[in-house]
C-alpha positions as CSV (number, residue, x, y, z in Angstrom):
1,M,23.4,93.9,146.5
2,E,27.1,94.4,146.8
3,V,28.4,96.8,149.3
4,S,31.4,99.0,148.3
5,K,34.7,98.8,150.1
6,D,34.3,102.4,151.2
7,T,30.9,101.7,152.7
8,L,32.2,98.6,154.5
9,K,35.1,100.7,156.0
10,K,32.6,103.3,157.2
11,I,30.3,100.6,158.7
12,Y,33.1,98.8,160.5
13,T,34.9,102.0,161.7
14,T,31.8,103.6,163.2
15,G,30.7,100.3,164.8
16,F,34.2,99.8,166.3
17,A,34.3,103.5,167.4
18,G,30.9,103.1,169.1
19,L,32.0,100.0,171.0
20,M,35.3,101.6,172.0
21,A,33.7,104.8,173.1
22,Y,31.4,102.6,175.3
23,M,34.4,100.8,176.7
24,M,36.1,104.2,177.5
25,A,33.0,105.5,179.2
26,V,32.7,102.3,181.3
27,G,36.5,102.6,181.9
28,E,35.9,106.0,183.5
29,K,33.9,104.2,186.2
30,I,36.0,101.0,186.7
31,G,39.3,101.7,185.0
32,R,40.1,101.6,181.3
33,E,42.1,98.4,181.3
34,E,39.4,96.5,183.2
35,A,36.7,97.7,180.8
36,I,38.9,96.5,177.8
37,R,39.5,93.2,179.6
38,I,35.7,92.7,180.0
39,H,35.4,93.2,176.3
40,A,38.2,90.7,175.6
41,R,36.5,88.1,177.8
42,L,33.3,88.6,175.8
43,H,35.3,88.0,172.7
44,A,36.9,85.0,174.2
45,G,33.4,83.6,174.9
46,M,33.4,82.6,171.2
47,A,35.7,79.7,172.2
48,E,32.7,77.5,173.1
49,M,31.0,78.3,169.7
50,I,34.3,77.3,168.0
51,R,34.5,74.1,170.0
52,Q,31.0,73.2,169.0
53,N,31.5,74.0,165.3
54,L,35.1,73.0,164.7
55,S,34.2,70.1,162.4
56,K,32.1,72.4,160.2
57,L,35.1,74.8,159.8
58,G,37.2,72.1,158.3
59,I,40.2,73.0,160.4
60,T,42.4,70.1,161.3
61,G,45.5,70.1,163.4
62,D,46.5,71.9,166.6
63,D,49.5,74.0,165.6
64,A,50.0,77.7,164.9
65,R,48.7,77.3,161.3
66,A,45.4,75.8,162.6
67,G,45.2,78.6,165.2
68,M,45.5,81.3,162.5
69,A,42.9,79.4,160.4
70,V,40.5,79.7,163.3
71,I,41.1,83.4,163.5
72,D,40.7,83.7,159.7
73,A,37.4,81.8,159.9
74,I,36.0,84.0,162.7
75,M,37.0,87.1,160.8
76,E,35.2,86.0,157.6
77,E,32.1,84.8,159.4
78,H,31.6,87.8,161.7
79,Y,33.2,90.5,159.6
80,P,32.8,89.7,155.9
81,G,35.3,91.5,153.7
82,F,37.3,92.8,156.7
83,S,40.5,90.7,156.0
84,E,40.7,91.9,152.4
85,L,40.4,95.6,153.5
86,M,43.2,95.0,156.0
87,E,45.6,93.8,153.2
88,R,46.7,90.8,155.4
89,E,49.7,88.8,154.3
90,R,51.6,86.0,156.0
91,T,55.3,86.8,156.5
92,E,56.0,83.6,158.5
93,D,54.0,80.4,158.3
94,T,55.4,77.4,160.2
95,P,53.7,74.9,162.5
96,K,55.2,76.7,165.5
97,R,54.6,80.3,164.5
98,V,52.4,82.2,162.0
99,V,52.8,86.0,161.5
100,S,50.1,87.9,159.8
101,R,51.1,91.4,158.7
102,H,48.3,94.0,158.3
103,K,49.2,97.1,156.3
104,G,45.9,98.2,154.9
105,W,42.9,99.8,156.5
106,C,42.0,98.6,160.0
107,A,38.7,99.5,161.8
108,T,40.4,99.4,165.2
109,L,43.2,101.7,164.1
110,A,40.7,104.1,162.4
111,A,38.4,104.1,165.5
112,C,41.4,104.7,167.8
113,Q,42.4,107.7,165.6
114,M,38.9,109.0,165.6
115,L,38.6,108.8,169.4
116,G,42.2,109.9,170.2
117,I,43.1,106.5,171.8
118,S,46.6,105.1,171.5
119,P,46.4,101.7,169.6
120,K,49.5,100.6,171.5
121,E,47.5,101.0,174.8
122,F,44.2,99.6,173.4
123,C,44.9,96.8,170.9
124,P,47.0,94.2,172.9
125,I,44.3,93.4,175.4
126,P,41.4,92.5,173.1
127,H,43.7,90.8,170.6
128,E,45.8,88.8,173.0
129,E,43.4,88.1,175.8
130,G,40.4,87.9,173.5
131,L,41.9,85.6,170.8
132,T,44.1,83.3,172.8
133,P,41.2,81.4,174.4
134,I,39.7,80.9,171.0
135,V,42.9,79.3,169.5
136,Q,43.4,77.3,172.7
137,V,40.3,75.3,171.7
138,L,42.7,73.6,169.4
139,N,45.7,73.4,171.7
140,P,46.2,75.0,175.2
141,K,49.8,75.7,174.2
142,L,48.8,78.2,171.5
143,Q,49.2,81.9,172.3
144,V,48.2,85.0,170.3
145,R,50.1,88.3,170.6
146,L,50.7,91.4,168.7
147,G,54.1,92.3,167.3
148,K,54.3,95.6,165.6
149,I,51.4,98.1,166.1
150,R,50.6,101.1,163.9
151,P,50.8,104.0,163.6
152,K,54.2,103.9,165.3
153,D,55.2,101.0,163.1
154,E,54.6,100.7,159.4
155,Y,52.2,97.7,159.8
156,C,50.6,95.6,162.5
157,E,51.5,92.0,163.2
158,L,49.2,89.4,164.7
159,I,51.2,86.4,165.8
160,V,50.0,82.9,166.7
161,E,52.7,80.8,168.4
162,L,52.9,77.3,169.8
163,K,54.6,77.5,173.1
164,D,56.7,74.7,174.5
């Protein structure tokens, strides 16, 4: 049975909104940033799973391209169809730096808008602190950061860089 794109969007958006609402409720007790950081650490916990299954992923190398390939593999494995809905495109693709531009639908953006949360205040922590340990399985010099963030900007950028 094939699931329509609209149904996938609703499933992912409501799932993300529920998780984010939970983080915000916990944040009222311990502070919003700390609650988001705990979530990011849970996300980063996937690093051990990546380490154990790296050979199965078929990813070779330890540069920024390999780091983005790990992120792509996680997205497809855990969120099937998600990348396609986001309309991701590479605007820079070198061994030292890969920039993925996202200009389509995004569950996190939709959930932020639904809950009245600023993506600029929410997104950097789970993306940067949650994904950096995952790509560092390949190379401790890899870093993940966000460039542009919607809705202020026209699109979002997820950047994997190999630091000196």
